[in-house]
C-alpha positions in Angstrom: -0.1 0.0 0.1 1.3 3.4 -1.0 2.1 6.0 1.8 -0.6 8.5 0.7 -3.2 5.9 0.6 -2.1 4.5 4.1 -1.9 8.0 5.5 -5.7 8.7 4.0 -7.1 5.4 5.6 -5.4 6.1 9.0 -6.6 9.6 9.3 -10.1 8.6 8.0 -9.8 6.0 10.9 -9.1 8.4 13.4 -11.6 10.9 12.2 -14.2 8.4 12.3 -14.0 7.7 15.9 -13.3 11.4 16.9 -16.6 12.5 15.2 -18.2 9.8 16.8 -16.8 10.7 20.2 -17.7 14.2 20.1 -21.4 13.9 18.5 -24.7 14.8 20.2 -26.6 14.3 17.0 -27.2 10.2 16.0 -27.0 10.8 12.3 -23.6 11.9 13.0 -22.5 9.3 15.3 -23.8 6.9 12.7 -21.8 8.3 10.1 -18.7 8.2 12.4 -19.1 4.6 13.0 -19.4 4.0 9.2 -16.2 5.9 8.4 -14.4 3.7 10.8 -15.6 0.6 9.3 -15.0 1.6 6.2 -11.4 2.6 6.8 -10.2 -0.4 8.4 -11.5 -2.8 5.7 -8.7 -1.7 3.4 -6.1 -2.6 6.4 -7.8 -6.0 7.1 -7.6 -6.9 3.4 -4.4 -5.5 2.3 -2.5 -8.9 2.6 -3.5 -10.3 -0.3 -4.7 -14.0 1.3 -8.1 -15.9 1.4 -8.0 -15.5 5.3 -7.6 -11.6 5.2 -10.2 -11.3 2.5 -12.6 -13.6 4.9 -11.9 -11.5 8.0 -12.5 -8.3 6.3 -16.0 -9.5 4.8 -16.8 -11.0 8.3 -16.0 -7.6 9.9 -18.0 -5.6 7.3 -21.0 -7.5 7.4 -20.9 -7.5 11.5 -20.3 -4.2 11.6 -22.9 -3.2 8.8 -25.5 -4.9 10.7 -24.4 -3.4 13.9 -24.7 0.3 12.5 -27.8 -0.6 10.8 -29.6 -1.4 14.3 -27.8 1.8 15.7 -29.6 3.9 13.0 -33.0 1.9 13.1 -32.7 2.3 17.0 -32.2 6.2 17.1 -35.1 6.4 14.2 -37.4 4.4 16.4 -36.3 6.9 19.3 -36.7 9.9 17.3 -40.1 8.7 15.8 -41.6 8.4 19.5 -39.9 11.3 21.0 -39.1 14.0 18.3 -35.3 14.3 19.1 -32.3 13.1 17.7 -30.1 13.8 20.8 -27.9 11.1 21.8 -28.6 11.4 25.5 -32.3 11.6 25.1 -32.7 7.9 24.2 -35.9 7.5 26.3 -38.0 4.6 24.3 -37.6 1.5 25.8 -37.4 -0.8 23.0 -35.1 1.8 21.1 -32.9 1.4 24.1 -32.8 -2.7 24.1 -32.0 -2.6 20.5 -29.3 0.1 20.6 -27.8 -2.2 23.4 -27.5 -5.1 21.5 -26.0 -3.2 18.5 -23.2 -1.5 20.7 -22.4 -5.1 22.2 -22.4 -6.0 18.5 -20.0 -3.6 17.5 -17.6 -4.3 20.7 -17.9 -8.1 20.5 -19.6 -8.8 23.6 -20.9 -12.2 24.2 -23.4 -13.9 22.7 -22.5 -11.8 19.8 -18.9 -12.3 20.0 -18.3 -14.8 17.1 -16.9 -12.3 14.6 -14.0 -10.9 16.9 -11.4 -14.1 17.3 -12.0 -15.0 13.7 -11.3 -11.3 12.2 -8.1 -11.0 14.5 -7.0 -14.5 13.5 -7.4 -13.5 9.9 -5.5 -10.2 10.3 -2.0 -9.4 10.8 -0.7 -8.4 14.5 -0.7 -4.7 13.8 -4.1 -4.8 12.6 -5.2 -7.1 15.3 -3.7 -4.5 17.7 -5.8 -1.7 16.1 -9.2 -3.9 16.1 -8.3 -4.6 19.8 -8.0 -0.9 21.1 -8.7 1.9 18.6 -12.1 0.3 17.1 -13.5 -0.1 20.9 -12.9 3.6 21.5 -16.2 4.9 19.5 -18.8 2.2 20.9 -17.5 2.6 24.3 -17.9 6.4 23.8 -21.6 5.6 22.9 -22.1 3.5 25.9 -20.8 6.5 28.0 -23.0 8.9 26.7 -26.3 6.7 26.9 -25.6 4.9 30.0 -28.3 6.4 31.7 -31.1 5.1 29.4 -29.6 1.8 28.4 -30.7 -1.5 29.5 -29.3 -2.5 32.6 -30.2 -5.9 32.5 -29.1 -6.6 29.2 -25.8 -5.1 29.9 -25.2 -7.1 33.2 -26.2 -10.1 31.5 -23.9 -9.7 28.6 -21.1 -8.6 30.7 -21.2 -11.7 33.0 -21.7 -13.9 30.0 -18.6 -12.3 28.1 -16.5 -12.5 31.1 -17.1 -16.1 31.6 -16.9 -17.2 27.9 -13.8 -15.1 27.2 -12.0 -17.1 29.9 -13.7 -20.5 29.1 -13.4 -20.4 25.4 -9.8 -19.1 25.5 -8.4 -22.3 27.3 -7.9 -24.7 24.1 -6.5 -21.8 22.1 -3.1 -22.3 20.4 -3.0 -19.0 18.3 -2.0 -15.7 20.1 -4.0 -13.6 18.4 -7.3 -15.8 19.1 -6.0 -15.7 22.7 -5.9 -11.8 22.7 -9.2 -11.9 21.1 -10.9 -13.9 24.0 -8.9 -12.0 26.4 -10.6 -8.8 24.8 -14.1 -10.1 25.2 -13.5 -10.9 28.9 -12.0 -7.4 29.6 -14.8 -5.5 28.0 -17.3 -8.0 29.8 -15.8 -6.5 33.3 -16.1 -3.1 32.1 -19.7 -3.4 30.7 -20.8 -4.6 34.1 -19.3 -1.8 36.1 -21.0 0.6 33.2 -24.3 0.3 34.6 -22.8 1.9 37.9 -20.0 3.8 37.7 -18.8 5.0 34.2 -15.8 6.9 35.6 -14.0 3.1 36.7 -15.0 2.0 33.3 -12.9 4.5 31.7 -10.2 3.7 33.9 -10.6 0.2 33.1 -10.7 1.1 29.5 -7.3 3.0 29.5 -6.0 0.1 31.3 -7.2 -2.5 28.8 -5.5 -0.4 26.3 -2.4 -0.1 27.7 -2.0 -3.7 28.7 -3.3 -4.8 25.1 -1.1 -2.5 23.3 2.0 -3.6 25.2 0.9 -7.2 24.7 0.5 -7.0 21.0 3.8 -5.0 20.7 5.7 -7.6 22.3 4.2 -10.3 20.1 4.9 -8.0 17.0 8.5 -7.5 18.1 9.3 -11.4 19.0 7.1 -12.4 15.9 5.1 -15.0 17.9 2.1 -16.0 16.0 1.4 -19.6 18.1 2.1 -20.4 21.5 4.9 -22.6 20.0 6.6 -19.7 18.7 7.2 -17.8 22.0 9.3 -20.7 23.2 12.2 -19.1 21.1 11.5 -15.4 21.9 14.3 -15.5 24.6 16.8 -15.8 21.6 16.1 -12.5 20.5 15.9 -10.5 23.6 16.0 -11.7 27.0 14.4 -8.4 28.2 11.5 -8.7 25.9 11.0 -12.0 27.4 10.7 -10.6 30.8 8.3 -7.7 29.9 6.0 -10.0 28.2 5.9 -12.1 31.5 5.1 -9.1 33.3 2.4 -8.1 30.8 0.7 -11.1 30.7 0.5 -11.2 34.7 -0.7 -7.6 34.6 -3.4 -8.8 32.1 -4.3 -11.4 34.5 -4.8 -9.2 37.3 -2.3 -10.1 40.0 -1.9 -7.6 42.7 1.3 -5.8 42.4 0.7 -5.0 38.9 -1.2 -2.5 37.1 -4.1 -5.0 36.0 -5.1 -5.9 39.3 -6.4 -2.0 39.7 -9.9 -2.1 37.7 -10.8 -5.7 38.7 -10.4 -4.7 42.4 -12.4 -1.3 42.0 -15.0 -3.1 39.9 -15.3 -5.9 42.2 -15.4 -3.4 45.1 -18.2 -1.5 43.6 -20.2 -4.6 42.4 -20.2 -5.9 46.0 -21.3 -2.3 47.3 -24.4 -2.5 45.1 -25.2 -5.8 46.6 -24.8 -7.8 43.4 -22.5 -10.2 45.0 -23.3 -13.5 42.6 -22.3 -11.4 39.8 -18.9 -10.2 41.4 -18.0 -13.9 42.3 -19.1 -15.2 39.0 -16.5 -12.5 37.0 -14.2 -13.1 39.6 -14.1 -17.1 39.0 -14.1 -16.3 35.3 -10.7 -14.4 35.9 -8.9 -17.8 37.1 -10.1 -19.1 34.0 -8.3 -16.2 31.8 -5.4 -16.5 34.4 -5.0 -19.9 33.3 -4.1 -19.2 29.4 -2.1 -16.4 30.7 0.2 -18.2 32.6 0.6 -20.9 30.0 1.8 -18.3 27.8 4.2 -17.0 30.4 5.0 -20.7 31.1 6.1 -21.2 27.3 7.8 -17.5 27.2 9.7 -17.3 30.3 10.3 -20.6 32.0 11.4 -22.5 28.9 14.4 -20.2 28.1 18.1 -21.4 28.0 19.4 -24.2 28.7 16.2 -25.7 28.7 15.7 -27.5 24.9 13.1 -26.6 22.7 11.5 -28.7 19.9 11.4 -25.9 17.4 14.1 -24.0 15.5 15.7 -20.9 17.0 15.2 -17.9 15.9 18.4 -15.8 14.6 19.8 -13.8 17.2 19.1 -10.3 15.2 18.0 -7.2 16.5 14.3 -6.6 16.0 13.4 -4.4 12.9 10.2 -3.2 14.1 10.4 0.2 16.0 9.4 -0.5 19.7 8.3 3.1 20.8 5.1 2.0 21.2 6.1 -1.2 23.4 8.7 0.9 25.7 6.3 3.9 26.2 2.9 1.6 27.2 5.1 -1.1 29.0 5.8 1.1 32.2 2.1 2.0 32.9 1.2 -1.6 32.2 3.2 -2.6 35.3 3.3 0.3 37.6 0.1 2.2 37.6 -1.0 0.7 40.9 0.2 3.5 43.1 -2.3 5.8 41.0 -5.1 3.7 43.1 -5.7 6.5 45.9 -6.2 9.3 43.3 -8.7 7.3 41.3 -10.7 6.1 44.5 -10.9 9.7 45.6 
């Protein structure tokens, strides 16, 4: 792809998200979402490969359906109330439809089936964009319409996503699919708390973006597409191996690292709201997610020299990919827990 085409596509991608996040009219929000979808399609399908074409087609059909449902729900609301304001969604059927549409946009269970397939058919960098930047616009719409969305649907989908994200990630061997199910589980946590405190949801989203960015950057640098590939990442950089381990443990939500912060605050708030069965269910689902994070940690870190592996070793060459993104996101992924008192106040 030429630099000019890449610049136009990436700027359209950024502009679409910004339009959606800053709009008050449903039509403008829909236009931003459509720009976003159309800009990412050539990025997904630029690899001239059947899997990339299939991933782009699946992504397009899912996002087009979700956008149509958003437009339909906002039209229903405008027909009943006479306003197109995003914050004035007061019609209950329109709200239920909007909740389902935003869940499809994000990839929440039970409408999550497209996300692992699309990520598996894309390159690592494209998978990073889909897992991070593409979540911003739908999450902004959830933030804006939270007072009117269907609480029951959101809580059900959030709990289902947390459980399914952990459960279905157990038997995966592809790192992109593991990150897809990790994304589903994390979004489940965010949506669960969105019904009560949107500021904790925002903090959880920021932490998720940082952790996912650093994890994908580590996978790009070590060229690890499967779990087996991670066993030879120490031949490239031992430091990268340790950073990958700490990022994975942070994604699992272990206490000294930053990933513990959103989980801690979300569980605390759910217990305060007397949603104890739900808090128990999503806390137990974290153990499932932690299992496949620890499996990746084991293959990445604990199979280092002098242990022998069954795969060919990678050449001891410096990574050619610029690591600025990784080096900027990794400190916050590991050391943001001291910020907890500021966030709790």
